[in-house]
Steps between C-alpha positions, in 0.01 A plus 500: 500500500470172688513308176820682409666390823385143444649502154823654627537238770430226248757632256781582739471232769848436631683558176490864399622443146301501178354210304510595132733664251463696177726336244329696224618847605836359605543349156584849377739587786872424453633281782833341586541126546510435876549124483853529643403648840195271512718194437752608764223544757368147441851354527566704816182371662587142413854533636400681819206269572715187472778651709268603783304173487814289535622713788166453675499129424844452653401635840498233768202649681191579297178637632231235469136596568353325799276210407143615458597866516327718245731641235559874512396659172682816385252789497580597142438144383170485687383830346588370155306177561194683637492738203527223243237289675258794509564560131405141418181518706393829339563376148226388264672174414314172496501300828741250343752767396469672837583174675796444268633847577448449875705179497773665294514793742515271804786302345694818433440626851629179656800487266594860581450443872722194485761693302498780759567251779742263330797706389761234570643267237700182558657305217328483162141475615294529181183618668657746741697683231171604340381640833823696540505643148123544493530730801778694324359523147125457534373668818140597428477733796833684528817593309391348169700548180221729387527732800880495473493596131245775567742663744804488271627806319522337160319563173122471536183620332231633733152587377233664713153351491348815350747481209478125442298289260280421802417867559131455417443214746262590780577416863235229487658347191853496645528592868866395514613732222292785641659479844836324459603647165735324261829320536823595324618343175862395449694352210657154516702433187282640224170433679312749717325348800323623812696463824206293626614226262806446723276397790272294277807319369650418839195460725239351270764294322600341830137421580462335157812292564391389847161388376655319205738310729204406721334330205303769317489469123631779277141600421417518871810707570414749227146520636635644827601820323183498291281496811705773666468726196124451514496586870663749734827516307326600178143544382350565844748772602644651182234396249781340299608144432867530405649241269832675564465393864423143394809498277716622789352235730595225258848646447553479874379141500772422246763668719407316820487173303864558407620596850644158588377288208577461132824493305622842614345579841561822688612313811710185532597302810873499568674395820167475677380851411293666230710741293402720207589330174406777257397864503140606461393694190153651467542513121492121494134513604355840408331523160229701327233300680584708811425822305131589526510718187581180308339224706170678553276493806135412543270747673206457733252650253490570125469869590834495682664327206365766264632779724849350488486439124398862441774630728763282332386616156530865608843433647622327185382788279661755731832318470455444126501126553311234317330300380395322713342768715372259765642209693706308402729785396764269355362218287846360432567458873175306537598272216839443664324380816356210300855382431624564853213338694485159338280322755140549372355475852724780624454710186122486532512592869741796497450665160199725436267407211585823315868414510436139398325614182719806428571537131193301401275802455336450842534744791192423707503317832248232409606168639614643831233342715589716801389825343180619665242566233 
């Protein structure tokens, strides 16, 4: 019983949502494209955040913390930090990867704390606009796009753990799925994705961008998500390393890189203020790499992988689908990813080995060095 409570506390922490999704079952459920309300919510957050920030920035009197006075940390943010830190310490990662994850967590904590305190915006400050919009679009501890979408009354696919392709996982194999259940799946354009991908896109994508601007190489940026998937965000809690998550992370990195830069940025400076230059569209970024029934996942043990393969095969037969009867369930979509993701460094990092070799008569996961054998 005590172990159960420990697992529950580990899985739930501050955020009571779920970690994983079942794109396999949802593949056979008809859904409506919800990109329109999702796009409108992003644009609303951008508009409202800028409006409020400029109002705050125009105030003559601003509260400035006394010199040397300790910053007050919001309780929700502190709980989030404590949970993530405990997850890192409990993980079985190497000392080097643990240290990397600790530093990444500390950077996020400080960035979010700074964003919570600095809500004002004056002029076209390039650094401050990321704090303002980061707090609006990528809050890791409250009101995320993921939690917003989960509460909306639009088309979703919900699968209970006992009915999912993970139904044969034991609590020891995947404590998060056992206690937190599964997230909803929605459709963006013609691609079905878990609502968790919205948070990965915004939050992890912003972290990638910040590290890149601070001098990290592309390989180092991609390694941030890799280490997280091997730790408390993946293997250690769910038993799953999701390449769909890694694809969403990188998609978000692309978005934040285009916020005020490039030939067609989202924001431009006019008359001393940032204004929105173009509307946001999720379909510009979402692709089959976000779909875990196409861009397969790696599992903590070969036994877990076999359980999923068997469940997917049964599901495919039940729905008179196939071949293939295992992941990837759409070879053509995998092959399209090769054309879409042209950077070989990125392709290698965010596409699962099965998807890379789809159509070549190979369905095994050899070559994925993270699989625990």
